[in-house]
N, C-alpha and C positions, 0 to 999 in steps of 0.2 A: 194435554201436553202440547205446547207450542211446537210447530214443525220447525226443524233446523233447516235454514236455507242452504242449498247445495252450491258450492263453487262450480263455475262452468268448467267442464272437463276439457283438457287439451290433448293429452296423449296418455297412453298406458304407462303405469309405473309398476315395477316388480314388487311383490309383497310376499313376506315370509312370516308364517305363524309359528312361534316357539311354544312348546310345552313349558309349564312352570319349571320343571326340572332342568330343561335345556336353557332356560333364561338364567337360572342360578349358575349353571356351568359357564355361561358366557360372562357373567359378572366375575366369576372366579378367574377366568382367563384375563379379563381386563386388569384385575388386581395383581395377578402373577406377573403380567407383562408391563405393569404400570402404564397401561394404555388408557387415555382419557375416554370416558363414556358416560352416558346418562340413561338410566332406566326410570321412566316416569309414568305414573298411573293417572288415568283420567276416568272419573266416575260421574255419577249424576250431577254432582255439584259443578264440575267443570263443564258438563253438557249444558247446564243452564246458562253459563257464561257464553258458550259457543252460540247459543240462540240469539243473543242480544244483537239487534240491528238498530242503527240510529233512526231509521224511518219507521220503526215498529215499537211504539211505546209499551205495548203489552210485553214484548220480549225483553225489553230493558227492565221492566218491572220485575219479571221473573228473576233476572240476574241480580237486581238490587236486593231482593228479599234474601237470596242466598248469601250475598256478601254481608248483609246485616246479621244473619245467623252466626257468622264467623267473627265479625268485628264489633257488632253493636252499633255500627254507623249506618246512617241512611245517606247514601252518596248521590250526587247529581249524575245526570246522564253521561257527561264527558268522563267522569271518573270511572263509572261502570265500564264504559267502552275502552278506556285505557287499560283496565285490568284484563278485559277480554283480549286485548292485543297481546298481553304477556302470556296468557293461556295459549293463544294460537302460536306464538313464538316457540313456546316449549313443545307444543305438538309437532311443529315443523322440525325442530332441532334435536329432539331426543333420538337416541340410537335405538331404543326399544320403548314402545308405548304399551302400557298395560290397559287394555280396553275391553277385553272379552269377558263374558259372564258364563253362567251355566244354569241348569234347570233348578238349582236351589234358590235362585233369585225370585223375588215376587214379580208380578206382572209389570208394575210401574218401573221397577229397577231394570227389568229386561227391555222395556221400551226405550229407556235412556241408553242402555248398552247398544241396542240396534241402531239408534240414531247417531251415536258417537262413532260406531264402526263405519256407517255410511258416510258421515261427514269427513272422517279422517281419510277414508279411501279416496273420496272425490278430491279432497285437498291435495293428497299425494299425487294424484293424477294431474291436477292442475299445475303443480310445481315441477312435475317430472321426477320427483325424488322417490326412490324406493322406500319401503318401510318394513320394519320388523315389529311384529305385535306379539302380545302374550296376554294372559289372564289378568284382569284388574286386581285380583287378590294375590298376585305374585309376592307382595310384601310379606305375607305369612311365611312363604318358602324362604325368602331371603333372610328374614329374621331368624328362622330356625337354624339356618346355616351360618350365621354370623361367627360363631366360635371358630369354624373352619376358615371362613373367608378372611377373617381379621387376625388370624393367628400370628402372622409375620409382618403385619403392616406397622409402619413407624409413626404415622400421623392420621388421626381421625377427627373430623369436625362434625358436630351434631347440631342441627337446627331443630329445636323443640321447645315447647313450653314447660316440659317436665325436668325434674332433677334426676338426670340419668348418668351423670358423670361416673359414679362409682360402678354402676352396672356395666357401662361400656368399657370402663377400665378393666374390669374382671374378664370381659369377653376378649379384649385386645390388650393383653398384659404388657406388650412391648411398645405400645403406641403412646404418643403424646396426645391426650384427649383435650379438645377444645369444644365447649358448648356455647352456642349462640342462642340465648333465650329469647323467645318471642311471646307476645301476649297469647293467652289461652283462648280457646273457642268460647265466644260470648255466651252461647246458650247452654254450655256445659260447665259453668263456673261453680256450680254447687259441689263439685268434687274436688275443687282446688284447695290446697293447703297454703301455708305461709309463703312457700317458695313461689308458687304461681301468682298469689294475691298481690305480691309486690309490684306486679306489672299491670294490675287492673286499671290503673289510671292512665295507661299509655294506649293511644289509639294507633291502629295499624296504618291507616291512610291519612295523608300521603307521606309524611316525613319519615316515619319509622321504616316503612317499606322501602322507600328510596335509599335509606341508609343501609338496609340489608343488602341491596343490590350494589350500591356504590362502594361499600366497604368489603365486599367479597374478596377473599384472598386465599390462594392455594399455596401452602407452605413448601410443598415439593410436588413434582410431577407424580401423579398416581395417588395423591392423598385421597382417602375415602371420605365422602360426605354422606352421612345418614340424615335424611331430611323428612321431617314431619311437620309441615307448616301449612297444610290445607291448600287452598287456592293459591296462596302466595309462595308456596314452595316449589311450584312447577318450574318457573323460570329460574329460580335459584339453582336447580339441578342442571339445567342446560348451560347456564352461564358459568357454573363451576367447571363443567366439562370443557368449555372453551378456554378456561384458564389453566387446563391441565389436570383437573381433578376427575375422580370417578364418583358419580352421584347416584345413590340408590334411594328412591322415594319409598320409604318404608312406612310413612304415615302413622296410623294409629298403633302400630306395633311398638312405637316408642312410649305410648301411654301404657301399654301392657308391661313394658319393662319397668315402669315406675309404679306398677301395681294399681293402675287405674284403667278405666275403659270409657270411651266416648261413643262406642258403637251401639246402635239400637238393639235392644233385646239382650244385651250382655250386662252382668252386674257392674256397677260403677266402680267397685273396688275389688281387687283380686290380689293374690299373693304376688309380690314383686319378683322379678327374675333375680337370680343370684349368680 
């Protein structure tokens, strides 16, 4: 694994680690108070983007291969580094970052967890910003609590490749649901149905992704955004927050809601949530 370069430290920054339960309580507080916020997770995929440095072709290659797995595109160095900048923007601007792991992770995954923890801590020190961290699998806890979290909300926007509008409407019966469909993960398209397949001819970079960011709209202060867009969803979360929204990066849990799984070791099709 390529070593992640460390930003030069300037001064100490305060750090708070939340349990998954506490992170869900914080999200509930944001929603109750209509207080903008972003809870964003960073895993090994994002770690591979953090690695990329213009003067290190090997590290850029690591990031390029990760992007190809999501998009099917082989991007030039400048595009890889531009996507990296959006990952770092999200890391800096998120209110809570999900970066921690546990003993259930394999050695490679734990290696990336430790590297991301170190990188994010040093970056926070460099910028002088405090940070709030939690487990990278907090999305499971958030997903489990969505019926409570969304019981009284009036607007929900979902970024996902899956057809989840009915499921989310059942979870948030009072809300106006808006789904922004994105292309599905390139290496997992064998589980796609007609809904996802209609976007197989659309490439993520650069125009579609630029459109996602440029057309981002918050319909009311405190609108909840449920985001499952891989590498490209991280900055969507933090920019939605800047516009007054509350963004929860629940990732692959949106696949589960649609009765599908893209996670290693899990069945590709499961019973959809009702």
